C-alpha positions in Angstrom: 82.3 98.5 84.2 84.9 98.6 87.0 88.5 98.0 86.2 91.4 97.2 88.5 94.8 98.3 87.4 97.9 97.1 89.4 101.4 98.7 89.3 104.6 98.4 91.3 105.9 94.9 90.5 109.5 94.2 89.6 112.7 92.4 90.5 114.1 92.7 94.0 116.7 90.8 96.1 115.7 88.7 99.0 115.2 90.8 102.1 114.1 93.8 100.0 110.8 95.6 99.8 108.3 96.5 97.1 105.0 98.3 97.2 102.1 97.4 94.9 99.3 99.7 94.1 95.9 98.9 92.6 93.4 101.6 91.5 89.7 100.8 90.8 88.1 102.9 88.1 84.9 102.9 86.2 81.3 103.6 86.9 80.1 103.5 90.5 83.0 102.0 92.3 81.4 100.3 95.3 83.4 97.6 97.0 82.9 95.6 100.2 86.5 94.7 100.3 89.7 94.7 98.2 92.5 92.2 98.4 95.5 90.7 96.9 96.1 87.2 95.5 99.2 85.6 93.9 100.0 82.8 91.6 103.4 81.2 91.3 104.3 79.1 88.3 102.8 75.6 88.5 100.7 76.6 91.6 97.1 77.6 92.2 96.2 81.2 93.0 96.4 81.9 96.7 95.0 84.5 99.0 97.6 87.0 100.3 95.5 89.6 102.2 92.5 91.9 102.2 91.1 95.0 103.6 87.5 95.9 104.4 86.7 99.0 102.5 84.6 100.8 105.1 86.2 99.8 108.4 89.7 99.1 107.2 90.1 95.8 109.0 92.9 93.7 107.4 93.4 90.0 107.0 96.6 88.1 105.9 97.7 84.7 104.9 99.9 83.1 107.5 102.8 83.0 105.0 103.0 86.8 104.8 101.7 88.0 108.2 104.2 90.3 109.8 105.9 91.0 106.5 103.2 92.4 104.3 100.8 95.2 105.0 97.7 96.4 103.2 96.3 99.9 103.3 93.8 101.9 101.3 93.1 105.4 100.1 89.3 105.6 100.0 88.9 108.8 98.0 91.4 107.6 95.3 89.9 104.1 95.2 93.4 102.7 95.7 94.7 99.8 97.7 98.3 99.2 98.5 100.4 96.1 99.3 103.6 96.9 101.1 105.9 93.9 101.0 108.9 93.7 103.3 111.5 91.1 104.0 110.7 89.5 100.7 111.7 85.8 100.1 112.3 83.9 96.9 109.1 82.0 97.6 107.2 85.3 97.3 107.9 85.2 93.6 104.6 85.2 91.7 102.1 87.2 89.7 100.2 89.4 92.1 96.6 90.1 91.4 94.4 92.9 92.9 90.8 91.8 93.6 87.6 93.4 94.7 84.4 92.2 96.2 81.6 94.3 94.8 78.6 95.3 97.0 76.2 92.4 96.7 78.8 89.9 95.7 79.5 86.9 97.9 83.2 86.7 97.0 85.8 88.5 95.1 84.3 89.0 91.6 86.8 91.5 90.0 90.5 90.9 89.3 93.2 93.0 87.8 95.6 91.9 85.1 98.3 91.0 87.5 101.9 92.3 88.1 105.0 90.2 88.3 107.0 90.2 91.5 110.4 88.3 91.3 112.6 87.9 94.4 116.1 86.7 93.7 118.2 84.8 96.2 
């Protein structure tokens, strides 16, 4: 079974930066894409961004485009989310996600890591 483990969350002031990491482990890690979602208190989980595992193409939500960047380290099965110019509205639990080969959508999620941006 594949597991996703996030790290790197914390408390930062508005305008600051954080980098989240997510490592996939388990038997036969084979993903089409990996991505990040977030959920703020009282709100639904929303898409933040993703990266195609083979080609490296990235996609971002409008709200984070230009501030956040996703990258990957293929041999380490790790995906990163570099978050710059953070705003209080970025405060949320951030979840790593993976779309396994053969799956039609993201079917694996990590446990989440808290990001809090103070004003």
